[in-house]
C-alpha positions as CSV (number, residue, x, y, z in Angstrom):
1,M,109.6,98.8,112.1
2,G,107.1,98.6,109.4
3,L,105.6,101.7,107.7
4,L,102.0,102.8,108.2
5,T,100.5,103.4,104.8
6,F,97.2,105.2,104.2
7,S,95.5,104.0,101.0
8,L,92.2,104.9,99.6
9,N,90.2,105.6,96.4
10,I,89.5,109.3,95.9
11,T,87.9,111.4,93.2
12,L,89.4,114.6,91.8
13,D,87.2,116.7,94.1
14,G,88.2,114.7,97.2
15,C,85.2,112.4,97.5
16,I,86.0,109.1,99.3
17,D,82.5,107.5,99.1
18,H,83.3,103.8,98.6
19,Q,80.5,103.7,95.9
20,E,82.3,106.2,93.7
21,G,85.2,105.4,91.5
22,I,86.1,102.8,88.9
23,A,85.7,99.4,90.5
24,D,87.2,97.2,87.8
25,D,89.7,94.4,87.6
26,E,92.6,96.8,87.3
27,T,91.8,98.8,90.5
28,H,91.0,95.6,92.4
29,A,94.4,94.1,91.3
30,Y,96.1,97.2,92.5
31,F,94.6,97.0,96.0
32,T,95.2,93.2,96.1
33,E,98.9,93.7,95.3
34,L,99.1,96.5,97.9
35,M,97.5,94.3,100.5
36,N,99.7,91.4,99.6
37,E,102.8,93.5,100.1
38,S,101.7,94.7,103.6
39,G,101.8,92.7,106.8
40,A,98.4,93.7,108.2
41,M,95.3,95.8,107.7
42,L,94.1,98.5,110.1
43,W,90.6,99.8,110.1
44,G,88.1,101.6,112.3
45,R,84.9,99.8,113.4
46,T,82.7,101.2,110.6
47,T,85.0,100.2,107.8
48,Y,85.5,96.8,109.5
49,E,81.8,96.2,109.6
50,M,81.3,97.3,106.0
51,M,84.0,94.9,104.9
52,E,82.9,92.1,107.2
53,S,79.4,92.2,105.8
54,Y,80.5,91.3,102.2
55,W,84.0,90.0,101.7
56,P,84.0,86.8,103.7
57,A,81.0,85.6,101.7
58,V,82.8,86.3,98.5
59,A,85.9,84.4,99.7
60,R,83.7,81.4,100.6
61,G,82.0,81.5,97.2
62,E,78.6,82.4,98.6
63,I,78.4,85.5,96.5
64,G,79.3,85.3,92.8
65,A,82.0,87.7,91.8
66,P,84.6,88.3,89.1
67,A,88.0,86.6,89.5
68,A,89.7,89.9,90.6
69,L,87.2,90.3,93.4
70,V,87.5,86.7,94.5
71,E,91.3,87.0,94.6
72,W,91.0,90.2,96.7
73,A,88.5,88.5,99.1
74,Q,90.7,85.4,99.5
75,A,93.8,87.4,100.2
76,L,91.9,89.6,102.7
77,E,90.5,86.5,104.4
78,V,94.0,85.4,105.6
79,K,95.4,88.8,106.1
80,P,95.7,90.0,109.8
81,K,93.1,92.6,110.4
82,Y,93.3,95.1,113.3
83,V,90.3,97.2,114.4
84,V,90.3,100.3,116.5
85,S,87.0,100.6,118.3
86,S,85.7,102.0,121.6
87,R,82.2,100.5,121.0
88,R,83.0,96.9,120.1
89,N,85.7,94.4,121.1
90,D,84.5,91.2,119.5
91,F,85.7,90.8,115.9
92,P,84.9,87.2,114.7
93,W,86.0,87.5,111.1
94,T,89.1,85.3,110.4
95,N,92.4,86.8,111.7
96,S,90.7,89.9,113.1
97,H,91.9,91.5,116.3
98,H,90.8,94.4,118.5
99,L,93.6,97.1,118.8
100,S,93.0,98.5,122.2
101,G,94.7,101.0,124.5
102,E,96.0,104.4,123.8
103,L,96.1,104.9,120.0
104,T,99.7,106.2,119.7
105,E,101.1,103.3,121.8
106,A,98.9,100.6,120.2
107,V,99.7,101.7,116.6
108,T,103.4,102.2,117.3
109,A,103.5,98.7,118.8
110,L,101.7,97.3,115.8
111,K,104.1,98.9,113.4
112,A,107.0,97.5,115.4
113,A,105.5,94.0,115.3
114,T,104.8,94.2,111.5
115,P,108.0,94.7,109.5
116,A,106.1,94.4,106.2
117,G,104.0,97.4,107.2
118,V,100.4,98.1,108.0
119,L,97.8,99.3,105.5
120,V,95.2,101.8,106.8
121,G,92.0,101.9,104.8
122,S,89.6,104.0,107.0
123,A,89.4,107.7,106.4
124,Q,88.3,108.8,109.9
125,L,90.9,106.6,111.5
126,A,93.6,107.9,109.1
127,T,92.7,111.4,110.1
128,A,93.2,110.6,113.8
129,L,96.4,108.8,113.0
130,D,97.6,111.7,110.9
131,R,96.9,114.1,113.7
132,L,99.2,112.0,115.8
133,E,101.8,112.0,113.0
134,L,101.8,108.2,112.7
135,I,101.2,107.9,109.0
136,D,104.4,107.3,107.0
137,E,103.1,106.9,103.4
138,Y,100.0,107.7,101.3
139,K,99.0,105.5,98.3
140,F,95.9,106.9,96.7
141,L,94.0,105.8,93.6
142,V,92.8,109.1,92.1
143,H,89.8,108.5,89.9
144,P,89.1,110.7,86.9
145,M,85.7,112.0,88.0
146,I,84.1,114.8,90.1
147,A,81.5,113.3,92.4
148,A,80.1,116.6,93.6
149,H,79.2,115.1,97.0
150,G,80.9,113.9,100.2
151,P,82.3,112.5,102.3
152,K,85.6,114.2,101.6
153,L,89.1,113.3,102.5
154,Y,90.2,115.0,105.8
155,E,86.8,116.6,106.1
156,S,87.4,117.3,109.8
157,G,90.8,118.8,109.1
158,L,94.3,118.5,110.4
159,P,96.2,120.9,112.7
160,S,98.7,121.9,109.9
161,T,99.5,121.3,106.3
162,R,101.3,118.0,105.5
163,R,104.2,118.3,103.0
164,L,104.7,115.1,101.1
165,E,107.3,113.8,98.8
166,L,106.2,112.2,95.5
167,I,107.6,108.7,95.2
168,S,105.6,107.7,92.1
169,A,102.6,108.4,89.9
170,A,101.5,105.7,87.6
171,P,98.4,106.0,85.3
172,L,96.3,102.9,84.9
173,S,94.7,102.0,81.6
174,N,91.2,103.0,83.0
175,G,92.3,106.6,83.6
176,V,92.9,106.2,87.4
177,V,96.3,107.4,88.6
178,A,98.1,105.5,91.4
179,M,99.8,108.2,93.6
180,H,102.5,107.2,96.1
181,Y,103.7,109.9,98.6
182,R,105.9,109.8,101.7
183,R,106.0,112.3,104.5
184,S,108.8,114.8,103.9
């Protein structure tokens, strides 16, 4: 059974706004490698729609982008993408699938069918999955900045504190620190 890994950019004060942080070749290369190591992506509808509105066009060369972004877009294009949504069930982007049914059963089945693991990149979905104790690992890029605004990680809370075991902490040359934790 593959691991369910929650990965996200976060500032020192917990901001997860996708427009905050250092979006350079090094951070994109980190996420490209992380995605390449996983067997599938798992998103909520909002994240899927945000990604769908931009990355396919970059992969097709319709939007000019630096090489690191093009590499990310092309890898994402072929990666299986699963979407949890109660409002939408049609996901036309290449290799996109609706993950339907009861969340615990559906995600457990996806983990079982994906030995290379599943990468979650949606904060609200990750909170729901964490409440169900389905997340196995956390891989955050912690950015050296204070955003002083939201949205914040786990803004809606969890029923209890999560104790995590540090697997690694690796500073990048841009000041970002790649943090890898596993549930204790």
